[in-house]
N, C-alpha and C positions, 0 to 999 in steps of 0.2 A: 782057775787062771785069773790072775789079777790084771785088770785093765789099766794100762798106762796111757797118758796123753800122747796122741800121735798127731803130727801136723803134716800137711801137704807141702811139697816142694813149691816155692814161690814161682818157679818157671812155668808151672801148669795150673796155678791157683787162680780162680776167677772170683768175682765178688760173691759173697755168701748169698744164698737164696733169700729173697725178701728184704734185702738192704736197699736203701734209698740212693746209694752211690754206685757208680760203675767204675770198675778198674779193669782195663783191658789186659788180657792174658798175654804173656810174653811170646808164646809159641803161636805162630801164624801157620795154619795147616788146614787144607781141604781134605776131609776124611776119605774122599774118593780115591786119593793117591797114597802111595806108600809113604809112611812118615820119614824114613831114612833119606828119601830123595826129594820129597816135596815140602816137608816142614821147614820153616824158617824162623830164625831168632835174630832180631835186629836187622832184618833185611838180608841176612846171609843164610845159606843152607845150614840146617841144624848140624852141629858138629858132634863127634864122638864124645867130647867133653860134656856136652849137654845131655846126650842120650844115655850116658852111663851114670849119671847122677841118680841117687836114690829118689824114688817117687814120694817117699815119706820120711820123716824124721821122728823117731828112729825108724830104721828099715823094717819092713814087714815082708813075709813070704808070699802073701796072697792079698789081692785087693779086687773086690767086685765093683764093677762100674754099672750104674743104673741111670735111667733117664725117663722122664715122662714121655719123651718122644719115641721110646722103644717099647715094644711089647714086653710084658713081664716074662715071657717065655724065651726071650733073647738074652741068654746069660753071657755076659762078657766078664771074664776074670783074668787078671794078670797074675802069673805065678813066677816065682824065681826063688829057688831054695837058698840063694845067697842074699836075697833082698830084692824086691821089685824095683826096677829102674824106670826112668822116664820112657826109655825105648820099649820096655815090657808093656807099659800101659798103652802107649800109642799103637804098638803092634797088635795088642789084644783088641783095641777098638776097631782098628782097620780090618783085622781078620773077622771079628764078630759081625761087622756090617757088610762084609762081602760074601756071606753065606747065602746060597740060593734060597729063595722063598719056597716054602713047601706048598703043595696043593691045598692043604687044609688052611694055611695062613692066607693064601690067595682067595679061597672060597669064603673066608670069614670077613673079607673086605666088602664094603658097599660098592655098588656099581660106579659111583663117583670116584671113590678111592682107587678102584681098579683102573679106571680110565686115566687118572692122573699118574698113577704108578707106571702104567704101560707107556704113557707119553715120555716119562723120564727114562724108562728102559730103552726106548727107541732112540731118544736123543743121545744116550750113552753109547748105543751101538753105532750111530752115525759119527760120533766124535772119536771112536776107536780107530786104530790102524787096520783092524780086521773085522769088518762088520759081521760077517757070517760066524766067525769064531765067538765073538761077543754075544751075538744073538743065540747061538747054540748053548752058551753058558747059562742063559735064562735070566729071569728077573732076580735081582739081589735085594737083600734087606735095605741097602742104601738107596735103592730106587724109591722106596716108600717114604723116604725123608724129603723127597722133592728137591727144593733148592736149599734146604736147611742142612748144609754140609760143612760149614766152617767151624772148626774147633774153637770154642769160646771158653774153655777151661773146665776145671774140676772144682767142686766145692762140697760143703756139708759132709765131711768125713765123719761117719758114725759107726758104732758097733751095733750090728743087727743080726739076730740069730747066731750069735757067737762068731761073726766074721765082720771084717771091716768093709764098709760100702762107701762109695764116693759118687756124687752126682755129676754126670756129664752134661755140660751145657753146649749146645750147638746153636749157631746163628745162620741166617740166610746168606747165601752167596749171591749178593746183588749183582755182581758182574755177570754171572751166568744167566740170571733172570733178564738182564738187559740184552744179552746176546740172543736169548730165545725170543724176546719181543722184537728185536730188530730183524730176525729171520722171518717172523710172522708178517712183518710189514712189507717185505720184499715182494 
């Protein structure tokens, strides 16, 4: 198979890793919430026009999402036999980070990581409409990210092991961190 140049859609492209400049991504989205309802572009809820755009040019049928913030065992891949769209990528990220943490993953964490993750889990339970249902659902991968839940774009599209990979960048949700601090001060 001959490799051709593939580029990311500018709607979700962040500054390339290791560059000295910062270019904000056009999609504003907290990965804790479903992209179709919570993602915004230009201050407006993301539209079908944006969601149905191809994630890459030319279109590809599969795109793996990786990040240094995620365990290498947390495979996030967007598939679409007609071409991966922005919605496919955002939905794959959301699904992949809402998977319950396994007992093995929990036991591999340090006591400090467990304490921080547990605090985020209970904060998520408290913020939900149904505390018991959320608690019963257990700790999710996204709880391990602590406050680093804001989509900051995709970059560094590369061919690796005969598949396209893209790097997911997340940034801190400073508003949530401020809310947590103000609750602690009360």
